[in-house]
N, CA, C and O of each residue as an XYZ file, in Angstrom:
772
protein
N     186.399     15.008     27.440
C     186.933     16.336     27.402
C     187.817     16.561     26.235
O     188.766     15.821     25.977
N     187.429     17.777     25.414
C     188.421     17.550     23.862
C     188.834     19.401     24.489
O     188.029     20.242     24.888
N     190.066     19.495     24.382
C     190.845     20.505     24.772
C     191.817     21.326     23.825
O     192.939     20.821     23.782
N     191.688     22.276     23.188
C     192.405     22.754     21.892
C     192.585     23.784     21.337
O     191.603     24.523     21.388
N     193.574     24.239     20.725
C     193.219     25.620     20.112
C     193.467     26.789     21.414
O     192.908     27.847     21.126
N     194.203     26.833     22.823
C     193.845     27.526     23.715
C     195.427     28.312     23.727
O     196.488     27.708     23.566
N     195.292     29.778     23.955
C     196.322     30.518     24.336
C     195.960     30.858     25.796
O     194.991     31.491     26.215
N     196.927     30.309     26.434
C     196.728     30.910     27.993
C     197.876     31.499     28.855
O     198.814     30.753     29.136
N     197.875     32.438     29.176
C     199.108     33.146     29.753
C     198.625     33.743     31.153
O     197.537     34.319     31.126
N     199.241     33.683     32.270
C     198.992     33.521     33.450
C     200.463     34.238     34.044
O     201.574     34.159     33.519
N     200.050     35.024     35.422
C     201.413     35.289     35.972
C     201.454     37.026     35.700
O     202.358     37.781     36.057
N     200.367     37.348     35.064
C     200.374     38.905     34.598
C     198.884     39.558     34.679
O     197.896     38.977     34.229
N     198.844     40.672     35.224
C     197.346     41.065     35.122
C     197.328     41.755     33.631
O     198.171     41.447     32.788
N     196.361     42.651     33.400
C     195.716     43.196     31.918
C     196.902     44.071     31.576
O     197.225     44.164     30.391
N     197.679     44.819     32.648
C     198.480     45.741     32.290
C     199.922     45.531     31.945
O     200.622     46.397     31.421
N     200.426     44.027     32.351
C     201.621     43.343     31.923
C     202.288     43.376     33.043
O     203.511     43.240     33.014
N     201.511     43.589     34.406
C     202.246     43.728     35.779
C     202.342     42.292     36.078
O     201.618     41.377     35.685
N     203.438     42.263     36.895
C     203.649     40.764     37.045
C     203.125     40.624     38.407
O     203.296     41.420     39.331
N     202.506     39.588     38.429
C     202.041     38.453     39.682
C     203.119     38.298     40.788
O     204.103     37.710     40.339
N     203.213     38.572     41.822
C     204.341     38.334     42.949
C     203.545     37.780     44.088
O     203.983     37.911     45.231
N     202.459     37.197     43.874
C     201.492     36.403     44.823
C     202.101     35.150     45.083
O     202.584     34.656     44.064
N     202.256     34.383     46.251
C     202.756     33.215     46.663
C     201.744     31.895     45.844
O     202.124     30.733     45.702
N     200.391     32.460     45.383
C     199.343     31.243     45.090
C     199.869     30.410     44.289
O     200.932     30.679     43.731
N     199.277     29.348     44.104
C     199.154     27.929     43.152
C     198.580     28.527     42.086
O     197.597     29.211     42.368
N     198.961     28.471     40.691
C     198.652     28.545     39.577
C     198.817     27.553     38.560
O     199.981     27.231     38.320
N     197.891     26.991     37.902
C     197.669     25.753     36.705
C     197.004     26.166     35.680
O     195.865     26.619     35.795
N     197.611     26.067     34.574
C     197.064     26.351     33.236
C     195.958     25.333     32.973
O     194.843     25.809     33.185
N     195.961     24.403     32.678
C     194.751     23.357     32.412
C     194.843     22.029     33.574
O     195.840     21.307     33.545
N     193.855     21.799     34.475
C     193.658     20.986     35.468
C     192.982     19.903     35.327
O     191.758     20.015     35.380
N     193.410     18.934     35.171
C     192.421     17.587     34.882
C     192.505     17.268     36.388
O     193.413     16.669     36.963
N     191.341     17.804     36.928
C     190.551     17.109     38.342
C     190.275     15.927     38.414
O     189.829     15.378     37.407
N     190.455     15.193     39.613
C     190.421     13.756     40.059
C     188.566     13.862     40.018
O     188.020     12.795     39.738
N     187.885     14.746     40.209
C     186.387     14.491     40.115
C     185.860     14.582     38.561
O     184.660     14.366     38.386
N     186.656     14.879     37.458
C     186.021     14.554     36.287
C     185.788     13.158     35.939
O     186.417     12.205     36.398
N     184.765     13.104     35.030
C     184.084     11.748     34.856
C     184.865     10.973     34.078
O     185.595     11.563     33.282
N     184.899      9.460     34.120
C     185.945      8.590     33.329
C     185.891      8.578     31.784
O     186.163      7.515     31.226
N     185.550      9.713     31.001
C     185.465      9.992     29.447
C     186.834     10.343     29.550
O     187.423     10.810     30.525
N     187.285     10.049     28.380
C     188.581     10.081     27.559
C     188.934     11.836     27.665
O     187.960     12.568     27.494
N     189.940     12.331     27.868
C     190.795     13.408     27.835
C     191.480     13.926     26.680
O     192.170     12.964     26.345
N     191.685     14.742     25.966
C     192.257     15.091     24.633
C     192.895     16.479     24.846
O     192.214     17.482     25.061
N     193.973     16.479     24.787
C     194.482     17.970     24.689
C     195.475     17.995     23.651
O     196.499     17.313     23.707
N     195.197     18.752     22.727
C     195.962     19.478     21.614
C     196.211     20.722     21.229
O     195.270     21.514     21.248
N     197.305     21.096     20.868
C     197.607     22.371     20.108
C     197.053     23.692     21.329
O     196.564     24.792     21.071
N     197.298     23.192     22.410
C     197.584     24.445     23.494
C     199.125     25.332     23.706
O     200.212     24.761     23.780
N     198.962     26.600     23.771
C     200.229     26.900     24.542
C     199.643     27.996     25.627
O     198.868     28.951     25.678
N     200.628     27.137     26.553
C     200.173     27.905     27.968
C     201.827     28.160     28.470
O     202.768     27.368     28.414
N     201.783     29.812     29.059
C     202.501     30.169     29.792
C     202.512     30.914     31.275
O     201.889     31.966     31.418
N     203.123     30.418     32.183
C     203.176     31.049     33.241
C     204.380     31.824     33.494
O     205.507     31.347     33.362
N     204.135     33.059     33.871
C     205.298     34.260     34.617
C     205.214     34.582     35.911
O     204.468     33.941     36.651
N     205.886     35.508     36.321
C     206.007     36.237     37.630
C     206.693     35.990     38.330
O     207.624     35.266     37.976
N     206.626     36.390     39.526
C     207.875     36.054     40.740
C     207.303     35.245     41.870
O     206.196     35.754     42.044
N     207.448     34.262     42.736
C     206.602     33.801     44.040
C     207.679     34.321     45.044
O     208.650     33.722     45.507
N     207.255     35.572     45.250
C     208.294     36.361     46.299
C     208.245     35.379     47.796
O     209.239     35.371     48.521
N     207.098     34.635     48.137
C     207.270     34.129     49.480
C     206.526     32.797     49.210
O     206.246     32.661     48.019
N     206.101     31.690     50.085
C     205.192     30.508     49.816
C     206.066     29.492     49.258
O     207.202     29.647     48.810
N     205.353     28.394     49.351
C     205.967     26.919     48.690
C     204.640     26.286     47.928
O     204.455     25.075     48.044
N     203.767     27.036     47.196
C     202.692     26.590     46.549
C     203.189     26.604     45.038
O     203.295     27.618     44.348
N     203.489     25.235     44.625
C     203.935     24.727     43.220
C     202.883     25.140     41.909
O     201.689     24.935     42.129
N     203.202     25.626     40.757
C     202.620     25.773     39.862
C     202.931     24.962     38.806
O     204.017     24.387     38.875
N     202.170     24.753     37.740
C     201.949     23.735     36.566
C     201.011     24.376     35.386
O     199.935     24.972     35.432
N     201.791     24.039     34.413
C     200.970     24.201     32.955
C     199.935     23.363     32.920
O     198.770     23.757     32.866
N     200.323     21.992     32.953
C     199.352     21.032     32.943
C     199.389     20.045     34.403
O     200.347     19.594     35.032
N     198.182     19.956     34.584
C     197.974     19.260     36.426
C     197.143     18.092     35.712
O     196.418     18.377     34.759
N     197.240     16.910     36.129
C     196.475     15.779     35.953
C     196.486     14.829     37.365
O     197.425     14.123     37.731
N     195.223     15.002     38.035
C     195.168     14.146     39.102
C     194.427     12.946     38.998
O     194.273     12.276     40.019
N     193.752     12.421     37.496
C     193.099     11.346     37.569
C     193.620     10.366     36.556
O     193.425     10.533     35.352
N     194.398      9.166     37.130
C     194.962      8.210     36.194
C     194.096      7.290     35.590
O     194.436      6.626     34.611
N     192.865      7.205     36.181
C     191.622      6.374     35.352
C     190.967      6.746     34.289
O     190.168      5.978     33.752
N     191.229      8.091     33.782
C     190.710      8.254     32.608
C     191.817      8.371     31.366
O     192.894      8.922     31.593
N     191.461      7.736     29.812
C     192.190      7.797     29.217
C     192.789      9.153     28.396
O     192.024      9.615     27.550
N     193.884      9.718     28.547
C     194.619     10.898     28.592
C     195.465     11.161     27.595
O     196.590     10.690     27.762
N     195.208     12.015     26.198
C     196.078     12.125     25.326
C     196.631     13.498     25.204
O     195.885     14.413     24.853
N     197.866     13.706     25.464
C     198.260     15.149     25.267
C     199.237     15.417     23.856
O     199.953     14.481     23.499
N     199.250     16.318     23.301
C     199.955     16.147     22.151
C     200.046     17.819     21.452
O     199.238     18.748     21.461
N     201.619     17.646     20.790
C     201.486     19.280     20.013
C     201.246     20.315     21.045
O     200.647     21.274     20.557
N     201.550     20.469     22.496
C     201.366     21.530     22.907
C     202.541     22.280     23.341
O     203.601     21.659     23.268
N     202.587     23.467     23.773
C     203.753     24.192     24.253
C     203.438     24.319     25.691
O     202.412     24.954     25.936
N     204.132     23.828     26.734
C     204.163     24.027     28.240
C     205.524     25.099     28.590
O     206.681     24.681     28.626
N     205.142     26.539     28.834
C     206.369     26.990     29.152
C     205.997     27.815     30.649
O     205.274     28.792     30.846
N     206.763     27.034     31.536
C     206.895     27.781     33.097
C     207.643     28.776     33.668
O     208.078     28.482     34.781
N     207.964     29.998     33.202
C     209.121     31.020     33.439
C     208.875     31.577     34.951
O     209.704     32.422     35.288
N     207.860     31.247     35.945
C     207.640     31.614     37.138
C     208.856     31.516     37.938
O     209.484     30.460     37.865
N     209.285     32.452     38.692
C     210.575     32.137     39.289
C     210.461     32.701     40.900
O     209.904     33.745     41.240
N     211.020     31.897     41.633
C     211.369     32.129     43.323
C     212.170     33.396     43.455
O     213.184     33.690     42.823
N     211.669     33.962     44.201
C     213.048     35.341     44.517
C     213.208     34.809     46.219
O     214.378     34.667     46.572
N     212.136     34.510     47.281
C     212.421     34.174     48.284
C     211.466     32.993     48.755
O     211.325     32.512     49.880
N     210.926     32.711     47.692
C     210.036     31.798     47.804
C     210.293     29.859     47.569
O     211.166     29.647     46.727
N     209.927     29.086     47.929
C     210.436     27.631     47.727
C     209.428     26.738     46.843
O     209.580     25.538     46.617
N     208.552     27.409     46.463
C     207.874     26.655     44.907
C     208.507     25.659     44.112
O     209.691     25.745     43.784
N     207.814     24.785     43.813
C     208.451     24.232     42.343
C     207.567     24.614     41.258
O     206.339     24.704     41.272
N     208.466     24.845     40.225
C     207.204     25.504     38.696
C     207.454     24.562     37.762
O     208.491     24.546     37.099
N     206.420     23.631     37.642
C     206.315     22.498     36.735
C     205.789     22.682     35.470
O     204.813     23.415     35.316
N     206.488     21.915     34.237
C     205.588     22.341     32.742
C     204.453     21.568     33.073
O     203.351     22.069     32.850
N     204.538     20.162     33.686
C     203.792     18.702     33.328
C     203.638     18.403     34.786
O     204.471     18.850     35.574
N     202.645     17.687     35.196
C     202.352     17.297     36.381
C     201.286     15.844     36.253
O     200.070     15.958     36.099
N     201.969     14.558     36.344
C     200.943     13.531     36.243
C     200.975     12.570     37.182
O     202.130     12.331     37.532
N     199.938     11.755     37.870
C     199.992     11.030     38.793
C     200.747      9.727     38.502
O     201.396      9.179     39.393
N     200.672      9.254     37.327
C     201.334      7.955     37.075
C     201.346      7.739     35.541
O     200.982      8.671     34.824
N     201.792      6.422     34.929
C     201.633      6.377     33.585
C     200.534      5.698     33.170
O     200.299      5.937     31.985
N     199.580      4.762     33.798
C     198.253      4.393     33.307
C     197.604      5.471     32.874
O     197.530      6.605     33.349
N     196.881      4.721     31.380
C     195.839      5.363     30.915
C     196.850      6.620     29.892
O     196.175      7.094     28.979
N     197.986      7.039     29.950
C     198.482      8.173     29.563
C     199.308      8.122     28.341
O     199.995      7.115     28.170
N     199.334      9.072     27.468
C     199.561      9.061     26.027
C     199.968     10.616     25.924
O     199.236     11.599     26.039
N     201.579     10.539     25.631
C     202.048     12.578     25.444
C     203.168     12.198     24.582
O     204.002     11.319     24.798
N     203.048     13.167     23.339
C     204.239     13.066     22.716
C     204.004     14.707     21.819
O     202.981     15.391     21.794
N     204.909     14.892     21.367
C     205.317     16.403     20.201
C     204.989     17.436     21.285
O     204.606     18.528     20.865
N     205.077     17.268     22.611
C     205.425     18.837     23.316
C     206.303     19.614     23.681
O     207.303     19.093     24.175
N     206.270     20.578     23.612
C     207.650     21.654     24.086
C     207.638     22.123     25.277
O     207.021     23.123     25.642
N     208.470     21.268     26.084
C     208.566     22.006     27.594
C     209.767     22.841     27.700
O     210.820     22.789     27.065
N     209.290     23.806     28.862
C     210.333     25.210     28.974
C     209.906     25.227     30.338
O     208.761     25.344     30.773
N     211.317     25.055     31.141
C     210.941     25.751     32.851
C     212.404     26.166     33.115
O     213.390     25.482     33.386
N     212.238     27.549     32.945
C     213.487     28.537     32.943
C     213.718     29.304     34.206
O     214.792     29.817     34.520
N     212.685     29.332     34.853
C     212.763     30.209     36.203
C     213.373     29.365     37.453
O     213.458     28.137     37.436
N     213.838     30.286     38.677
C     214.401     29.393     39.515
C     213.394     29.008     40.286
O     212.400     29.695     40.521
N     213.628     27.824     40.735
C     212.792     26.630     41.004
C     211.735     25.898     39.638
O     210.694     25.283     39.871
N     212.244     26.122     38.368
C     211.792     25.556     37.585
C     212.035     23.961     37.305
O     213.184     23.571     37.511
N     211.388     23.313     37.004
C     211.526     21.481     37.101
C     210.664     21.324     35.673
O     209.808     22.061     35.183
N     211.143     20.272     35.283
C     210.479     20.085     33.978
C     209.266     19.686     34.222
O     208.286     20.379     33.948
N     209.181     18.254     34.892
C     207.689     17.308     35.318
C     207.791     17.099     36.753
O     208.811     17.260     37.424
N     206.673     16.735     37.157
C     206.790     15.812     38.472
C     205.736     14.585     37.929
O     204.906     14.767     37.038
N     205.901     13.558     38.505
C     205.524     12.251     38.477
C     205.064     11.714     39.537
O     205.205     12.447     40.516
N     204.409     10.414     39.815
C     203.769     10.076     40.955
C     203.101     10.884     41.869
O     203.322     10.776     43.075
N     202.291     11.700     41.404
C     201.207     12.806     42.410
C     202.355     13.602     42.874
O     202.562     13.627     44.088
N     203.251     14.356     41.957
C     204.135     15.486     42.700
C     205.028     14.966     43.773
O     205.387     15.708     44.688
N     205.428     13.625     43.693
C     206.558     13.129     44.352
C     208.069     12.642     43.751
O     209.049     12.225     44.368
N     207.907     12.819     42.596
C     209.207     12.540     41.593
C     209.462     13.868     40.936
O     208.594     14.334     40.197
N     210.435     14.424     41.120
C     210.812     15.667     40.149
C     211.565     15.086     38.906
O     212.474     14.263     39.023
N     211.199     15.488     37.913
C     211.666     15.023     36.431
C     212.468     16.224     35.753
O     211.925     17.179     35.197
N     213.538     16.075     35.854
C     214.726     17.686     35.661
C     214.787     17.508     34.193
O     215.100     18.570     33.655
N     214.623     16.664     33.464
C     214.831     16.871     32.117
C     214.390     15.882     30.923
O     214.301     14.689     31.213
N     214.176     16.187     29.925
C     213.451     15.119     28.957
C     214.054     13.729     29.234
O     213.176     12.892     29.026
N     215.106     13.205     29.588
C     215.564     12.076     29.214
C     215.117     11.501     30.370
O     214.940     10.283     30.376
N     214.816     12.411     31.743
C     214.285     11.570     32.919
C     213.101     11.480     32.897
O     212.589     10.805     33.791
N     212.193     12.139     31.846
C     210.780     12.071     31.401
C     210.686     10.717     30.794
O     210.096      9.776     31.325
N     211.442     10.661     29.388
C     211.416      9.253     28.716
C     211.557      8.099     29.805
O     210.664      7.266     29.960
N     212.555      8.101     30.437
C     212.898      7.099     31.325
C     211.801      6.662     32.534
O     211.544      5.496     32.835
N     211.363      7.557     33.000
C     210.243      7.303     33.988
C     208.990      6.894     33.540
O     208.243      6.239     34.266
N     208.600      7.331     32.041
C     207.196      7.068     31.717
C     207.514      6.744     30.165
O     207.460      7.628     29.310
N     207.899      5.214     29.832
C     208.575      4.460     28.793
C     207.432      4.749     27.872
O     206.224      4.654     28.086
N     208.130      5.152     26.716
C     207.121      4.973     25.380
C     206.663      6.708     25.116
O     206.253      7.217     24.072
N     206.847      7.207     26.145
C     206.205      8.619     25.911
C     207.385      9.880     25.798
O     208.602      9.697     25.840
N     206.906     10.787     25.692
C     207.579     12.090     25.513
C     208.755     11.775     24.013
O     209.555     12.661     23.713
N     208.719     10.826     23.431
C     210.065     10.629     22.221
C     209.955     11.774     21.348
O     211.011     12.406     21.338
N     209.280     12.147     20.793
C     209.359     13.392     19.888
C     209.060     14.898     20.818
O     208.874     16.014     20.333
N     209.078     14.607     21.949
C     208.766     15.920     22.623
C     210.535     16.754     22.842
O     211.650     16.259     22.679
N     210.114     18.193     23.272
C     211.055     19.118     22.955
C     211.373     19.873     24.290
O     210.521     20.695     24.627
N     212.345     19.743     25.014
C     212.733     21.178     26.059
C     214.072     21.935     25.204
O     215.192     21.613     24.805
N     213.305     22.971     25.209
C     213.612     24.209     24.629
C     212.950     25.692     25.072
O     211.974     25.851     25.806
N     213.661     26.607     24.496
C     212.752     27.564     24.709
C     211.959     27.949     23.497
O     212.505     28.021     22.396
N     210.649     28.205     23.676
C     209.657     28.204     22.384
C     209.912     29.313     21.621
O     209.610     29.398     20.431
N     210.404     30.085     22.202
C     210.700     31.602     21.561
C     209.406     32.060     20.872
O     209.214     31.889     19.668
N     208.410     32.731     21.811
C     207.108     33.266     21.812
C     207.171     34.571     21.267
O     208.351     34.917     21.211
N     206.424     35.417     20.855
C     206.272     36.813     20.209
C     206.349     37.748     21.452
O     207.199     38.634     21.540
N     205.409     37.497     22.413
C     205.548     38.412     23.490
C     204.482     37.726     24.137
O     203.307     37.866     23.798
N     205.015     36.704     25.415
C     204.062     36.337     26.280
C     203.940     37.098     27.909
O     203.261     36.642     28.828
N     204.910     38.544     27.977
C     204.743     38.947     29.092
C     204.006     40.816     28.582
O     204.028     41.877     29.205
N     203.596     40.550     27.586
C     202.636     41.843     27.412
C     201.497     42.258     28.376
O     201.180     41.677     29.414
N     200.955     43.346     27.852
C     199.666     43.614     28.478
C     198.337     43.130     27.679
O     198.719     42.499     26.693
N     197.140     43.179     27.727
C     196.207     42.914     27.173
C     196.437     42.722     25.654
O     196.184     41.793     24.887
N     197.063     44.058     25.482
C     196.826     44.600     23.850
C     198.145     44.089     23.029
O     198.273     44.160     21.807
N     199.060     43.582     23.914
C     200.441     43.464     23.218
C     200.455     41.920     23.448
O     200.986     41.360     22.489
N     200.064     41.108     24.361
C     200.478     39.637     24.541
C     200.151     39.120     23.185
O     199.162     39.381     22.500
N     201.286     38.239     22.885
C     200.881     37.595     21.892
C     201.910     36.204     22.193
O     203.133     36.338     22.246
N     201.173     34.760     22.394
C     201.735     33.586     22.273
C     202.185     32.770     21.145
O     202.505     31.585     21.238
N     202.192     33.356     20.250
C     202.408     32.560     18.627
C     203.853     32.492     18.861
O     204.515     33.353     19.440
N     204.325     31.291     18.314
C     205.725     31.161     18.018
C     206.208     32.063     16.838
O     205.633     32.488     15.836
N     207.339     32.182     17.272
C     208.403     33.085     16.190
C     208.637     32.204     15.036
O     208.302     31.021     15.107
N     209.248     32.739     13.858
C     209.530     32.029     12.936
C     210.796     30.863     13.315
O     210.986     29.764     12.793
N     211.322     31.330     14.068
C     212.734     30.649     14.388
C     212.598     29.724     15.943
O     213.574     29.218     16.496
N     211.169     29.648     16.470
C     210.818     28.736     17.131
C     211.003     27.028     17.047
O     210.398     26.383     16.191
N     211.714     26.527     17.825
C     211.577     24.587     17.374
C     210.370     24.155     17.670
O     210.250     22.930     17.663
N     209.293     24.876     17.968
C     207.874     24.283     17.843
C     207.529     24.220     16.234
O     206.962     23.229     15.774
N     207.929     25.408     15.354
C     207.409     25.524     14.387
C     207.907     24.242     13.344
O     209.060     24.119     12.932
N     206.756     23.314     13.015
C     207.071     22.107     12.393
C     207.009     20.787     13.031
O     206.945     19.691     12.473
N     207.044     21.112     14.533
C     207.138     19.863     15.010
C     206.212     18.962     15.555
O     206.419     17.998     16.293
N     205.092     19.431     15.063
C     203.941     18.813     15.282
C     203.391     17.548     14.670
O     203.579     17.356     13.469
N     202.819     16.792     15.295
C     202.416     15.335     14.758
C     201.099     15.858     14.085
O     200.411     16.822     14.420
N     200.932     15.017     13.098
C     199.713     15.016     12.248
C     198.239     14.706     13.050
O     198.145     13.585     13.550
N     197.061     15.655     13.203
C     195.885     14.691     13.999
C     194.876     15.359     13.127
O     194.588     16.498     13.494
N     194.099     14.792     11.751
C     193.384     15.413     10.961
C     192.081     16.079     11.523
O     191.359     16.898     10.954
N     191.941     15.503     12.850
C     190.830     16.452     13.857
C     190.709     17.881     13.995
O     189.681     18.538     14.163
N     192.196     18.363     13.877
C     192.157     19.434     14.295
C     193.192     20.181     13.280
O     194.414     20.267     13.396
N     192.219     20.776     12.093
C     193.184     21.006     10.967
C     193.130     22.598     10.968
O     193.572     23.052      9.913
N     192.707     23.561     11.872
C     192.981     24.766     11.461
C     193.562     25.310     13.006
O     193.197     24.751     14.041
N     194.371     26.302     13.002
C     195.168     26.584     14.415
C     193.919     27.687     15.171
O     192.735     27.750     14.838
N     194.675     28.570     16.367
C     193.683     29.334     17.175
C     193.049     30.414     16.389
O     192.012     31.005     16.691
N     193.897     30.633     15.194
C     193.461     32.039     14.257
C     192.715     31.672     13.332
O     192.031     32.512     12.747
N     192.673     30.344     12.986
C     191.544     29.714     12.125
C     192.441     29.724     10.450
O     192.006     29.783      9.300
N     193.637     29.649     10.932
C     194.575     29.486      9.567
C     194.604     27.810      9.685
O     194.431     27.149     10.709
N     194.866     27.336      8.364
C     194.734     26.066      8.044
C     196.212     25.343      8.465
O     197.152     25.971      7.979
N     196.581     24.284      9.180
C     197.797     24.000      9.724
C     198.378     23.401      8.540
O     197.695     22.957      7.617
N     199.870     23.391      8.579
C     200.481     22.753      7.458
C     201.447     21.518      8.438
O     201.799     21.440      9.615
N     201.580     20.840      7.450
C     202.187     19.645      8.003
C     203.492     19.090      7.147
O     204.091     18.081      7.520
């Protein structure tokens, strides 16, 4: 499976009204039932907002339940801004079962809501609170990844105004690794490296 150049904005309806339900929200989910073919995910921006007013169902921008498949995750923006008001859910940017067959780098991670956690590891049993803990627990990965506000144009807008493009001052601008397979972006502009 090749997943690239997607803009995913969850946690708001078409009018820009915040979703306050306690439901589980996942941006891209690599389910354990997926066949054993390679799974590549490049140049996606995933934003999850809203409030979890009750409940304990976790949210995640990227979740992987299948460690047996070769997985490559590069040049993505994972922003989980979902926040708890009275709920106890955790809001991850990244969730993986283990380090087998996993390669990830040059991604931007940001979890700034109440209950926000940068990543989970070992099938959601180990919370990784910062980029250093991600690098230490998953050796050789996330070396050029960032933990910073991606500064997107308007992730909380309605259908007409929502825009997940990074502003010129975003730390994501110019931070991607070069992959010759994906030369144009979501808007069909040629990527510059």
